[in-house]
MARLUM-976613 format. One record per residue: residue number from 0; y, x, z of N, C-alpha, C in turn. Coordinates in nm, 2 decimals. Atoms other than C-alpha are relative to their C-alpha. Example, Ala and Ser with C-alpha at 12.3 -4.5 7.8 and 13.67 -1.06 7.14 Angstrom:
num|nY|nX|nZ|caY|caX|caZ|cY|cX|cZ
0|-0.12|0.09|0.00|-0.45|1.23|0.78|0.12|0.09|0.00
1|-0.11|-0.09|0.00|-0.11|1.37|0.71|0.11|-0.08|0.08
//
This chain:
num|nY|nX|nZ|caY|caX|caZ|cY|cX|cZ
0|-0.02|0.15|0.01|18.53|-5.89|6.06|-0.13|-0.05|-0.01
1|0.15|0.02|0.05|18.18|-6.09|6.04|0.06|-0.15|-0.10
2|0.02|0.10|0.09|18.23|-6.35|5.73|-0.13|-0.02|-0.09
3|0.07|0.03|0.12|18.04|-6.53|5.50|-0.19|0.01|0.07
4|0.13|0.00|-0.08|17.68|-6.51|5.76|-0.02|-0.11|0.03
5|0.10|0.09|-0.08|17.42|-6.71|5.86|-0.02|0.03|0.16
6|-0.02|-0.05|-0.15|17.42|-6.69|6.23|-0.09|-0.09|0.05
7|0.12|0.08|-0.04|17.10|-6.79|6.42|0.02|0.05|0.17
8|-0.05|0.00|-0.12|17.22|-6.84|6.80|-0.12|-0.05|0.12
9|0.09|0.08|-0.12|16.90|-6.90|7.08|0.08|-0.02|0.13
10|-0.10|0.04|-0.15|17.07|-7.09|7.40|0.14|-0.03|-0.07
11|-0.13|0.03|0.05|17.35|-7.15|7.18|0.10|-0.12|0.04
12|-0.07|0.11|-0.10|17.46|-7.47|7.39|0.02|0.05|0.12
13|-0.01|-0.04|-0.11|17.49|-7.25|7.65|0.14|0.08|0.04
14|-0.13|-0.06|-0.06|17.79|-7.07|7.85|0.05|0.09|-0.13
15|-0.04|-0.11|0.09|17.80|-6.75|7.64|-0.03|-0.03|-0.15
16|0.00|0.02|0.16|17.66|-6.88|7.32|0.07|-0.10|-0.05
17|-0.11|0.10|0.09|17.92|-7.17|7.23|0.12|0.09|-0.01
18|-0.16|-0.03|0.02|18.20|-6.95|7.34|-0.01|0.12|-0.14
19|0.02|-0.06|0.11|18.05|-6.69|7.08|-0.01|-0.08|-0.14
20|0.02|0.08|0.08|17.99|-6.97|6.87|0.17|-0.02|-0.07
21|-0.16|0.07|0.08|18.38|-7.09|6.83|0.07|0.12|-0.02
22|-0.06|-0.11|0.06|18.47|-6.74|6.77|-0.04|0.03|-0.15
23|0.04|-0.05|0.12|18.24|-6.72|6.48|0.02|-0.11|-0.11
24|0.03|0.11|0.08|18.24|-7.07|6.33|0.12|0.00|-0.11
25|-0.09|-0.03|0.11|18.55|-7.02|6.14|-0.04|0.03|-0.17
26|0.06|-0.06|0.11|18.40|-6.80|5.89|-0.14|0.00|-0.05
27|0.10|0.01|0.01|18.07|-6.83|5.89|-0.13|-0.12|0.02
28|0.06|0.11|-0.06|17.75|-7.10|5.94|-0.10|0.03|0.10
29|0.07|-0.04|-0.12|17.60|-7.12|6.24|-0.11|-0.10|0.05
30|0.14|0.05|-0.05|17.24|-7.24|6.38|0.01|-0.02|0.17
31|0.02|-0.04|-0.16|17.24|-7.29|6.78|-0.15|-0.11|0.02
32|0.16|0.05|-0.01|16.88|-7.35|6.89|0.02|0.00|0.16
33|0.00|0.00|-0.12|16.87|-7.47|7.24|-0.09|-0.13|0.04
34|0.07|0.12|-0.07|16.64|-7.68|7.46|0.11|-0.12|0.09
35|-0.10|0.05|-0.04|16.96|-7.81|7.62|0.01|-0.07|0.15
36|-0.01|0.01|-0.11|16.89|-7.77|7.96|0.11|-0.01|0.10
37|-0.15|0.00|-0.06|17.23|-7.66|8.05|0.11|0.04|-0.15
38|-0.07|0.03|0.11|17.46|-7.80|7.77|0.15|0.01|-0.01
39|-0.15|-0.03|-0.02|17.81|-7.64|7.78|0.06|-0.05|-0.13
40|-0.01|0.05|0.12|17.82|-7.74|7.42|0.11|-0.11|-0.02
41|-0.07|0.13|0.02|17.92|-8.10|7.47|0.18|0.00|0.09
42|-0.16|-0.01|-0.05|18.26|-7.96|7.66|0.06|0.05|-0.07
43|-0.08|-0.07|0.09|18.37|-7.80|7.37|0.03|-0.06|-0.10
44|-0.04|0.07|0.10|18.53|-7.89|7.06|-0.08|0.04|-0.11
45|0.07|-0.01|0.05|18.23|-7.78|6.87|-0.09|-0.10|-0.07
46|0.06|0.14|0.02|18.07|-8.12|6.86|0.04|-0.04|-0.17
47|-0.07|0.04|0.08|18.11|-8.21|6.50|0.03|0.09|-0.12
48|-0.03|-0.12|0.09|18.21|-7.89|6.34|-0.10|0.02|-0.11
49|0.10|0.03|0.12|18.07|-7.89|5.99|-0.07|0.14|-0.01
50|0.08|-0.13|-0.04|17.97|-7.52|6.06|-0.07|0.02|0.07
51|0.08|-0.02|-0.10|17.77|-7.56|6.31|-0.12|-0.08|-0.01
52|0.15|0.10|0.01|17.39|-7.73|6.30|-0.04|0.02|0.16
53|0.06|-0.02|-0.15|17.24|-7.77|6.67|-0.16|-0.05|0.00
54|0.10|0.02|0.00|16.89|-7.77|6.66|-0.03|0.02|0.13
55|0.08|0.01|-0.11|16.69|-7.91|7.00|-0.13|0.08|-0.02
56|0.14|-0.02|-0.02|16.39|-7.69|7.05|-0.01|0.10|0.13
57|0.05|-0.08|-0.13|16.22|-7.43|7.30|-0.03|0.14|-0.08
58|0.04|-0.14|0.06|16.19|-7.05|7.23|-0.16|0.04|0.01
59|0.15|0.00|-0.03|15.83|-7.10|7.35|-0.08|-0.05|-0.10
60|0.10|0.05|0.13|15.74|-7.28|7.04|0.07|0.08|-0.11
61|-0.05|-0.12|0.14|15.75|-6.98|6.76|-0.01|-0.11|-0.10
62|-0.03|0.03|0.10|15.69|-7.22|6.49|0.15|-0.07|-0.04
63|-0.11|0.04|-0.02|15.98|-7.39|6.58|0.15|0.10|-0.03
64|-0.14|-0.10|-0.01|16.20|-7.09|6.63|0.00|0.08|-0.15
65|-0.01|-0.09|0.16|16.11|-6.92|6.25|0.02|-0.12|-0.06
66|-0.04|0.14|0.08|16.17|-7.26|6.11|0.10|-0.01|0.01
67|-0.11|-0.01|0.00|16.49|-7.29|6.24|0.13|0.12|-0.03
68|-0.04|-0.11|0.04|16.57|-6.94|6.19|0.03|0.07|-0.14
69|0.00|-0.04|0.14|16.53|-6.92|5.81|0.11|0.01|-0.07
70|-0.13|-0.06|0.06|16.80|-6.76|5.63|0.11|0.04|0.02
71|-0.13|-0.06|-0.07|16.98|-6.61|5.91|0.03|0.15|-0.06
72|-0.03|-0.11|0.04|17.17|-6.28|5.83|0.01|0.08|0.16
73|-0.06|-0.09|-0.09|17.25|-6.22|6.18|-0.11|-0.12|0.13
74|0.06|0.08|-0.06|17.02|-6.34|6.51|0.06|0.05|0.13
75|-0.05|-0.03|-0.13|17.20|-6.35|6.85|-0.11|-0.08|0.13
76|0.09|0.09|-0.04|16.90|-6.41|7.11|0.03|-0.02|0.17
77|-0.03|0.01|-0.12|17.07|-6.52|7.44|-0.08|-0.10|0.08
78|0.07|0.09|-0.13|16.83|-6.78|7.57|-0.09|0.07|0.11
79|0.06|-0.08|-0.07|16.69|-6.73|7.89|0.00|-0.08|0.14
80|0.01|0.06|-0.16|16.60|-6.85|8.25|0.08|0.10|0.09
81|-0.07|-0.10|-0.09|16.86|-6.71|8.47|0.07|-0.06|0.14
82|-0.08|0.09|-0.12|17.05|-6.77|8.81|-0.12|0.01|0.14
83|0.12|0.02|-0.11|16.86|-6.71|9.15|-0.05|-0.12|0.02
84|0.02|0.10|-0.06|16.81|-7.02|9.25|-0.13|-0.07|-0.09
85|0.11|0.02|0.12|16.64|-7.11|8.92|-0.12|0.08|0.01
86|0.08|-0.09|-0.03|16.44|-6.80|8.96|-0.10|0.00|0.08
87|0.10|0.02|-0.11|16.29|-6.86|9.27|-0.08|-0.10|-0.01
88|0.04|0.12|0.05|16.23|-7.20|9.19|-0.12|0.02|-0.10
89|0.12|0.00|0.11|16.02|-7.13|8.88|-0.02|0.16|-0.07
90|0.03|-0.12|0.07|15.89|-6.79|8.85|-0.06|0.03|-0.07
91|0.10|-0.01|0.15|15.63|-6.84|8.59|0.10|-0.03|-0.08
92|-0.07|0.05|0.12|15.87|-7.02|8.36|0.09|0.12|-0.03
93|-0.12|-0.12|0.02|16.15|-6.74|8.41|-0.11|0.11|-0.04
94|0.07|-0.10|0.05|15.88|-6.49|8.33|-0.05|-0.03|-0.16
95|0.04|0.02|0.14|15.73|-6.67|8.01|0.12|-0.03|-0.06
96|-0.11|0.03|0.10|16.07|-6.77|7.87|0.06|0.14|-0.04
97|-0.08|-0.10|-0.01|16.22|-6.44|7.92|-0.10|0.12|-0.08
98|0.09|-0.11|0.06|15.95|-6.25|7.78|-0.09|-0.06|-0.13
99|0.05|0.05|0.13|15.71|-6.45|7.55|0.10|-0.11|-0.08
100|-0.10|0.06|0.07|16.03|-6.65|7.44|0.07|0.11|-0.08
101|-0.06|-0.13|0.09|16.21|-6.29|7.33|-0.09|0.03|-0.11
102|0.11|-0.04|0.09|15.87|-6.22|7.17|-0.01|-0.09|-0.10
103|-0.01|0.05|0.08|15.86|-6.51|6.98|0.13|0.00|-0.10
104|-0.13|-0.03|0.07|16.24|-6.43|6.86|0.00|0.08|-0.09
105|0.03|-0.12|0.09|16.18|-6.12|6.75|-0.11|-0.01|-0.10
106|0.14|0.00|0.07|15.82|-6.20|6.58|0.11|-0.09|-0.14
107|-0.07|0.12|0.12|16.06|-6.49|6.38|0.11|0.11|-0.07
108|-0.11|-0.04|0.04|16.32|-6.26|6.32|-0.07|0.12|-0.12
109|0.07|-0.07|0.11|16.08|-6.00|6.15|-0.09|-0.09|-0.11
110|0.03|0.08|0.12|15.92|-6.28|5.95|0.13|-0.04|-0.09
111|-0.10|0.04|0.04|16.24|-6.41|5.88|0.09|0.12|-0.14
112|-0.03|-0.11|0.08|16.33|-6.05|5.72|0.17|0.02|0.03
113|-0.17|-0.03|-0.07|16.70|-6.04|5.95|0.04|0.15|-0.05
114|-0.03|-0.13|0.08|16.87|-5.76|5.76|0.16|0.05|0.10
115|-0.10|-0.08|-0.04|17.20|-5.73|5.96|-0.02|0.01|0.14
116|0.02|-0.04|-0.15|17.15|-5.77|6.34|-0.07|-0.09|0.08
117|0.05|0.11|-0.13|16.96|-5.87|6.64|0.07|0.05|0.10
118|-0.05|-0.02|-0.13|17.13|-5.89|6.92|-0.05|-0.08|0.12
119|0.10|0.08|-0.13|16.91|-5.94|7.27|0.14|0.01|0.12
120|-0.06|0.01|-0.15|17.07|-6.01|7.60|-0.10|0.07|0.09
121|0.08|-0.05|-0.10|16.91|-5.78|7.87|0.09|-0.07|0.15
122|-0.09|0.04|-0.12|17.08|-5.79|8.24|0.03|0.11|0.06
123|-0.05|-0.08|-0.08|17.29|-5.57|8.47|-0.13|0.03|0.11
124|0.08|-0.01|-0.14|17.00|-5.62|8.73|-0.12|0.11|-0.03
125|0.14|-0.07|0.00|16.75|-5.42|8.56|0.04|0.15|0.04
126|-0.04|-0.15|-0.04|16.95|-5.10|8.74|0.02|0.00|0.15
127|0.04|0.03|-0.18|16.81|-5.22|9.09|0.15|-0.08|0.11
128|-0.08|0.05|-0.11|17.00|-5.30|9.40|0.14|0.07|0.04
129|-0.15|-0.12|-0.05|17.27|-5.01|9.45|0.02|0.05|-0.16
130|-0.07|-0.01|0.17|17.43|-5.00|9.07|0.11|0.05|-0.01
131|-0.15|-0.01|0.03|17.73|-4.79|9.09|0.03|0.10|-0.13
132|-0.06|-0.05|0.14|17.90|-4.68|8.75|-0.15|0.04|-0.04
133|0.13|-0.01|0.10|17.56|-4.70|8.60|0.01|0.01|-0.16
134|0.02|-0.05|0.17|17.49|-4.55|8.23|-0.09|-0.10|-0.03
135|0.12|0.07|0.09|17.27|-4.70|7.97|-0.12|0.12|0.01
136|0.12|-0.10|0.03|17.05|-4.37|7.99|-0.06|0.00|0.16
137|0.06|-0.02|-0.13|16.99|-4.42|8.38|-0.11|-0.11|0.01
138|0.16|0.05|0.01|16.62|-4.51|8.51|0.07|-0.14|0.00
139|0.04|0.15|-0.09|16.56|-4.91|8.55|-0.08|0.02|0.09
140|0.06|0.03|-0.07|16.45|-5.02|8.83|-0.05|-0.14|0.01
141|0.06|0.13|0.00|16.19|-5.30|8.87|-0.01|-0.06|0.09
142|0.01|0.07|-0.14|16.15|-5.39|9.24|-0.11|-0.01|0.03
143|0.14|-0.01|-0.06|15.86|-5.44|9.45|-0.06|-0.16|-0.08
144|0.07|0.13|0.04|15.59|-5.71|9.30|0.00|-0.11|0.11
145|-0.03|0.09|-0.09|15.61|-6.04|9.47|0.13|-0.06|0.07
146|-0.14|0.02|-0.04|15.98|-6.03|9.55|0.07|-0.11|-0.10
147|-0.02|0.10|0.11|16.14|-6.34|9.36|0.11|0.08|-0.06
148|-0.13|-0.08|0.04|16.45|-6.15|9.30|-0.03|0.08|-0.11
149|0.04|-0.09|0.10|16.28|-5.90|9.06|-0.05|-0.05|-0.12
150|0.07|0.06|0.16|16.10|-6.14|8.83|0.10|-0.04|-0.09
151|-0.10|0.03|0.13|16.41|-6.20|8.63|0.03|0.15|-0.04
152|-0.03|-0.13|0.08|16.51|-5.82|8.61|-0.15|0.04|-0.07
153|0.11|-0.06|0.07|16.14|-5.73|8.51|-0.05|-0.06|-0.14
154|0.02|0.09|0.10|16.10|-6.02|8.26|0.12|0.04|-0.11
155|-0.09|-0.03|0.10|16.45|-5.92|8.09|-0.02|0.15|-0.05
156|0.03|-0.10|0.05|16.36|-5.56|8.07|-0.12|0.02|-0.08
157|0.07|0.02|0.07|16.04|-5.60|7.97|0.00|-0.04|-0.16
158|-0.08|0.05|0.17|16.22|-5.81|7.64|0.06|0.08|-0.05
159|-0.09|-0.12|0.04|16.45|-5.51|7.64|-0.09|0.12|-0.08
160|0.12|-0.08|0.06|16.13|-5.29|7.58|-0.05|-0.03|-0.13
161|0.07|0.03|0.11|15.98|-5.48|7.31|0.12|-0.01|-0.11
162|-0.13|0.00|0.12|16.35|-5.53|7.10|0.00|0.12|-0.05
163|-0.02|-0.16|0.07|16.35|-5.15|7.08|-0.10|0.02|-0.09
164|0.15|-0.02|0.09|15.98|-5.16|6.97|0.04|-0.04|-0.13
165|-0.01|0.05|0.11|16.06|-5.37|6.71|0.12|0.07|-0.10
166|-0.10|-0.09|0.06|16.36|-5.11|6.59|-0.09|0.08|-0.07
167|0.06|-0.11|0.02|16.15|-4.84|6.61|-0.15|0.00|-0.09
168|0.12|0.06|0.05|15.81|-5.02|6.48|0.03|-0.03|-0.16
169|0.01|0.07|0.17|15.94|-5.19|6.16|0.13|-0.04|-0.02
170|-0.13|-0.04|0.07|16.30|-5.11|6.16|0.09|-0.11|0.03
171|-0.07|0.12|-0.04|16.45|-5.44|6.30|0.14|0.05|0.06
172|-0.11|-0.06|-0.07|16.82|-5.38|6.37|0.04|-0.06|0.08
173|-0.03|0.07|-0.15|16.87|-5.46|6.72|0.09|0.07|0.05
174|-0.07|-0.02|-0.09|17.13|-5.42|6.98|-0.02|-0.07|0.13
175|0.01|0.01|-0.12|17.08|-5.43|7.33|0.09|-0.03|0.12
176|-0.11|0.02|-0.07|17.36|-5.59|7.56|-0.05|-0.04|0.16
177|0.05|0.02|-0.14|17.34|-5.56|7.94|0.14|-0.08|0.06
178|-0.14|0.05|-0.05|17.62|-5.80|8.07|-0.01|0.02|0.13
179|0.00|0.01|-0.14|17.74|-5.76|8.41|0.14|-0.09|0.08
180|-0.11|0.12|-0.06|17.88|-6.08|8.60|0.08|-0.06|-0.12
181|-0.05|0.10|0.09|18.02|-6.30|8.32|0.03|-0.12|0.04
182|-0.06|0.12|-0.08|18.24|-6.58|8.44|0.11|-0.05|-0.11
183|-0.17|0.05|0.08|18.53|-6.81|8.25|-0.03|-0.15|-0.04
184|0.00|0.17|0.04|18.58|-7.18|8.12|-0.13|0.00|-0.09
185|0.09|0.07|0.07|18.31|-7.38|8.03|-0.15|0.05|0.07
186|0.11|-0.01|-0.07|18.07|-7.20|8.27|-0.07|-0.11|0.07
187|0.09|0.08|-0.04|17.78|-7.40|8.38|-0.10|0.01|0.07
188|0.11|-0.04|-0.05|17.48|-7.41|8.63|0.02|0.12|0.12
189|-0.03|-0.06|-0.09|17.47|-7.12|8.87|0.11|0.14|-0.05
190|-0.10|-0.09|0.04|17.75|-6.84|8.90|0.10|0.02|0.11
191|-0.08|0.03|-0.13|17.94|-6.78|9.23|0.15|0.00|-0.03
192|-0.13|0.04|0.04|18.29|-6.78|9.05|0.05|-0.13|-0.03
193|-0.06|0.15|-0.02|18.28|-7.11|8.92|-0.05|-0.09|0.11
194|0.03|0.07|-0.08|18.11|-7.23|9.17|0.12|-0.02|0.11
195|-0.12|-0.04|-0.09|18.38|-7.10|9.42|0.13|-0.09|-0.04
196|-0.10|0.04|0.09|18.66|-7.22|9.16|-0.03|-0.17|0.04
197|0.01|0.11|-0.01|18.54|-7.56|9.17|-0.02|-0.07|0.10
198|-0.03|0.05|-0.16|18.51|-7.61|9.56|0.13|0.02|0.03
199|-0.11|0.00|-0.04|18.83|-7.45|9.59|0.09|-0.13|-0.03
200|-0.11|0.10|0.06|19.02|-7.71|9.37|-0.02|-0.12|0.06
201|-0.01|0.13|-0.09|18.90|-7.99|9.59|-0.04|0.01|0.11
202|-0.06|-0.03|-0.16|18.94|-7.80|9.92|-0.18|-0.01|0.07
203|0.10|0.01|-0.07|18.56|-7.82|9.99|-0.07|0.16|0.05
204|0.08|-0.12|-0.05|18.34|-7.58|10.19|-0.05|0.12|-0.11
205|0.04|-0.09|0.09|18.28|-7.24|10.01|-0.15|0.09|0.09
206|0.11|-0.05|-0.09|17.91|-7.12|10.10|-0.05|0.14|-0.07
207|0.04|-0.14|0.01|17.83|-6.73|10.10|-0.14|0.04|0.07
208|0.17|-0.02|-0.04|17.44|-6.65|10.12|0.03|0.17|0.02
209|-0.01|-0.12|-0.06|17.42|-6.32|10.34|0.11|0.06|0.05
210|-0.14|-0.05|-0.08|17.73|-6.13|10.50|0.09|0.03|-0.07
211|-0.12|0.03|0.08|17.95|-6.14|10.21|0.04|0.16|-0.07
212|-0.01|-0.12|0.06|17.95|-5.76|10.15|-0.04|0.05|-0.11
213|0.06|-0.01|0.17|17.78|-5.75|9.79|0.12|0.03|-0.06
214|-0.09|0.00|0.11|18.01|-5.58|9.56|-0.03|-0.02|-0.12
215|0.04|0.05|0.13|18.02|-5.70|9.20|0.16|0.04|-0.07
216|-0.08|0.02|0.10|18.24|-5.66|8.88|-0.01|-0.09|-0.04
217|0.01|0.15|0.08|18.34|-5.95|8.74|0.07|0.00|-0.19
218|-0.04|-0.02|0.14|18.39|-5.98|8.34|0.02|-0.15|-0.03
219|-0.05|0.12|0.08|18.58|-6.24|8.18|-0.08|-0.04|-0.13
220|0.06|0.06|0.11|18.43|-6.45|7.90|0.00|0.04|-0.12
221|-0.10|-0.08|0.13|18.67|-6.35|7.60|-0.01|0.15|0.02
222|0.03|-0.17|-0.01|18.62|-5.97|7.71|-0.17|-0.04|-0.05
223|0.16|-0.01|0.04|18.21|-6.04|7.69|0.00|-0.02|-0.15
224|0.02|0.02|0.15|18.26|-6.21|7.36|0.06|0.11|-0.10
225|-0.05|-0.10|0.09|18.47|-5.94|7.20|-0.08|0.12|-0.01
226|0.08|-0.11|0.02|18.19|-5.66|7.29|-0.13|-0.05|-0.06
227|0.10|0.03|0.08|17.95|-5.89|7.16|0.02|0.01|-0.14
228|-0.02|0.01|0.11|18.12|-5.93|6.82|0.00|0.14|-0.04
229|0.01|-0.13|0.05|18.17|-5.55|6.83|-0.16|0.08|-0.07
230|0.16|-0.07|0.02|17.80|-5.47|6.89|-0.06|-0.05|-0.13
231|0.05|0.10|0.14|17.73|-5.73|6.58|0.07|0.09|-0.14
232|-0.07|-0.06|0.10|17.99|-5.55|6.34|-0.03|0.17|-0.03
233|-0.03|-0.10|0.04|17.97|-5.19|6.41|-0.18|0.06|-0.03
234|0.13|-0.05|0.04|17.67|-5.00|6.23|-0.04|0.09|0.07
235|0.10|-0.06|-0.06|17.62|-4.72|6.45|-0.02|-0.05|0.15
236|0.02|0.06|-0.13|17.55|-4.96|6.75|-0.15|-0.06|-0.01
237|0.18|0.00|0.03|17.18|-5.04|6.60|-0.06|0.11|0.06
238|0.11|-0.13|-0.08|16.90|-4.88|6.82|0.05|0.01|0.13
239|-0.04|-0.05|-0.11|17.10|-4.88|7.13|0.03|-0.12|0.09
240|-0.02|0.08|-0.13|17.20|-5.04|7.50|0.15|-0.02|0.02
241|-0.14|0.00|-0.08|17.54|-5.13|7.59|0.02|-0.07|0.13
242|-0.02|0.07|-0.10|17.66|-5.21|7.93|0.16|-0.08|-0.05
243|-0.15|0.08|0.01|17.96|-5.49|7.91|0.01|-0.05|0.12
244|-0.04|0.05|-0.09|18.14|-5.55|8.19|0.15|0.03|0.03
245|-0.13|-0.03|-0.06|18.46|-5.49|8.38|0.03|0.08|0.12
246|0.00|-0.10|-0.12|18.48|-5.18|8.62|0.11|0.00|0.04
247|-0.11|0.02|-0.08|18.82|-5.26|8.72|-0.02|-0.11|0.10
248|-0.04|0.14|-0.05|18.79|-5.63|8.83|-0.13|0.00|0.15
249|0.10|0.01|-0.09|18.56|-5.52|9.14|0.06|-0.06|0.14
250|-0.05|0.04|-0.13|18.55|-5.71|9.50|-0.16|-0.03|0.07
251|0.16|0.09|-0.12|18.27|-5.84|9.79|0.02|-0.11|-0.08
252|0.01|0.10|-0.01|18.15|-6.14|9.75|0.10|-0.11|0.09
253|-0.10|0.05|-0.07|18.36|-6.25|10.05|0.16|0.00|-0.08
254|-0.10|0.01|0.08|18.65|-6.09|9.88|0.05|-0.09|-0.13
255|-0.01|0.10|0.18|18.62|-6.30|9.54|0.03|-0.15|0.09
256|-0.01|0.12|-0.01|18.60|-6.61|9.75|0.12|0.00|0.09
257|-0.12|0.01|-0.08|18.90|-6.53|9.98|0.13|0.01|-0.12
258|-0.07|0.01|0.15|19.08|-6.43|9.62|0.02|-0.12|-0.03
259|0.01|0.12|0.07|18.98|-6.76|9.50|0.08|-0.10|0.04
260|-0.05|0.07|-0.07|19.10|-6.95|9.75|0.20|0.00|0.03
261|-0.16|0.00|0.00|19.46|-6.77|9.79|0.07|-0.02|-0.15
262|-0.12|0.01|0.15|19.53|-6.77|9.39|-0.01|-0.14|-0.03
263|0.01|0.16|0.02|19.46|-7.17|9.37|0.05|-0.07|0.13
264|-0.08|0.09|-0.14|19.62|-7.25|9.73|-0.10|-0.07|0.07
265|0.08|0.08|-0.08|19.32|-7.38|9.86|-0.04|0.00|0.14
266|0.01|0.00|-0.10|19.24|-7.46|10.20|-0.17|-0.01|0.03
267|0.14|-0.06|0.01|18.86|-7.41|10.15|-0.05|0.07|0.12
268|0.02|-0.09|-0.06|18.67|-7.30|10.43|-0.07|0.10|-0.06
269|0.11|-0.10|0.05|18.43|-6.97|10.38|-0.10|-0.01|0.10
270|0.10|0.02|-0.10|18.09|-7.05|10.56|-0.11|0.10|-0.06
271|0.12|-0.10|0.01|17.81|-6.81|10.56|-0.14|-0.04|0.03
272|0.11|0.07|-0.04|17.47|-6.88|10.52|-0.13|0.11|-0.03
273|0.09|-0.11|-0.02|17.12|-6.69|10.54|-0.02|0.04|-0.15
274|0.03|-0.02|0.13|17.04|-6.52|10.19|-0.10|-0.06|-0.05
275|0.12|0.14|0.03|16.79|-6.71|9.96|-0.12|0.12|-0.05
276|0.10|-0.10|0.02|16.62|-6.36|9.86|0.07|0.13|0.04
277|-0.08|-0.13|-0.04|16.68|-5.97|9.86|0.12|-0.03|-0.11
278|-0.15|-0.01|0.08|17.03|-5.91|9.71|0.03|0.14|-0.08
279|-0.04|-0.11|0.04|17.19|-5.68|9.48|0.11|0.06|0.10
280|-0.10|-0.03|-0.09|17.40|-5.48|9.73|0.16|0.06|-0.10
281|-0.12|-0.03|0.10|17.63|-5.30|9.43|-0.04|0.00|-0.10
282|0.03|0.02|0.11|17.66|-5.37|9.09|0.12|0.02|-0.07
283|-0.08|-0.04|0.07|17.91|-5.18|8.90|0.01|0.07|-0.13
284|0.03|-0.10|0.13|17.91|-5.07|8.53|0.09|0.13|-0.03
285|-0.06|-0.09|0.08|18.02|-4.74|8.35|-0.01|-0.08|-0.13
286|0.04|0.04|0.15|18.14|-4.86|7.99|0.05|0.09|-0.11
287|-0.04|-0.11|0.10|18.23|-4.53|7.85|-0.06|-0.01|-0.16
288|0.08|0.03|0.14|17.95|-4.59|7.58|0.07|-0.10|-0.06
289|-0.04|0.12|0.07|18.05|-4.91|7.49|0.13|-0.01|-0.05
290|-0.14|-0.06|0.07|18.43|-4.76|7.45|-0.02|0.08|-0.11
291|0.04|-0.15|0.08|18.31|-4.46|7.29|-0.04|-0.03|-0.16
292|0.12|0.07|0.08|18.05|-4.66|7.04|0.08|-0.12|-0.08
293|-0.02|0.14|0.08|18.19|-4.98|6.98|0.18|-0.07|0.04
294|-0.14|0.03|-0.01|18.58|-4.96|7.10|0.00|-0.10|0.09
295|-0.04|0.10|-0.07|18.53|-5.20|7.36|0.06|0.03|0.17
296|-0.08|0.00|-0.17|18.75|-5.25|7.70|0.06|-0.12|0.03
297|-0.04|0.12|-0.08|18.78|-5.53|7.93|0.17|-0.02|0.01
298|-0.15|0.01|0.00|19.13|-5.64|7.92|0.04|-0.11|0.09
299|0.00|0.11|-0.08|19.11|-5.96|8.16|-0.04|0.00|0.17
300|0.02|-0.04|-0.15|19.20|-5.88|8.52|-0.03|-0.12|0.06
301|0.08|0.11|-0.06|19.02|-6.09|8.76|0.08|-0.10|0.07
302|-0.09|0.12|-0.02|19.30|-6.30|8.90|0.05|-0.09|-0.11
303|-0.03|0.08|0.11|19.41|-6.40|8.56|-0.11|-0.08|-0.08
304|0.09|0.06|0.03|19.08|-6.47|8.48|-0.05|-0.13|0.09
305|0.06|0.11|-0.04|19.01|-6.69|8.77|0.13|-0.15|-0.02
306|-0.04|0.09|-0.02|19.31|-6.88|8.72|-0.01|-0.08|-0.15
307|0.05|0.08|0.13|19.22|-6.95|8.34|-0.12|-0.10|0.03
308|0.11|0.06|-0.04|18.89|-7.05|8.46|0.05|-0.13|0.06
309|-0.02|0.13|-0.04|19.05|-7.31|8.70|0.08|-0.09|-0.08
310|-0.05|0.10|0.03|19.26|-7.45|8.48|-0.11|-0.08|-0.14
311|0.06|0.04|0.13|18.98|-7.51|8.22|-0.07|-0.15|0.11
312|0.07|0.07|-0.10|18.79|-7.68|8.53|0.07|-0.13|0.04
313|-0.08|0.10|-0.04|19.07|-7.92|8.63|0.03|-0.07|-0.12
314|-0.04|0.09|0.12|19.09|-8.05|8.25|-0.13|-0.06|-0.04
315|0.13|0.03|0.03|18.74|-8.10|8.22|-0.13|-0.04|0.10
316|0.09|0.04|-0.10|18.48|-8.27|8.43|-0.15|0.01|-0.08
317|0.15|-0.01|0.03|18.10|-8.17|8.42|-0.14|0.00|0.09
318|0.10|0.06|-0.12|17.79|-8.25|8.58|-0.02|0.14|0.08
//
């Protein structure tokens, strides 16, 4: 149990950061540091919570990060540029935020003498385009230079290497998380399930980029946060990386669209479009290490997660 801690979360107003904050705010003091480009926080009950302080800032501003982090026992670094559309349009920003921003947060954590935990978010995309039951010790794949798809993976992998360098050189108590396709209530921006669900609820056309045979494993947000909390709590997690995902909730992108329409009784048409860039053909995690070390196991199956997510979107209007 995490109690009486000062917790600093970059990207704290985002989807995962705000969900994590909602689980921690009862017994801890939390600072959310975010540039508010994607503000999920405004759709939650966290606004006005006395345990939460929101600071608008940019991880590229080292001084702002260091000052806002002062006094933190735990740092969760969730701020990043993500989403294939955004990455393709802003490759330079993606690289700078994901690499320089991570360097700034790590440096600030060292300067502020963070003692309990530094939790860094990497990505499942470091495993490349064909990732079946991938384990944490398998080789990462960077992709070809100049291909927009790999800008994100390369930048996150660089951040992951730097995070573990801080552990080895300075003893910073780091843990790296590699999330596999997280979805759920409150998700904003890009993300196939939330887009499919929002369109299905209004019977709008659902677009699939490519032939729809790409295979994914989908992990519900509450399962993801359970994994994060365990990574913060368990002493034997320090210095390690963990896949966090649900290897049972597996389907093609086309199968996902069909499932969303069936579960929500939607009349949306499924329309195929040309792919935006090279794609990830197969992405399914092996999570035995997370189970053995953290005791983590995903519990929410796909249809249950779709229904819960759809209910949230029915009740909340978002940008």
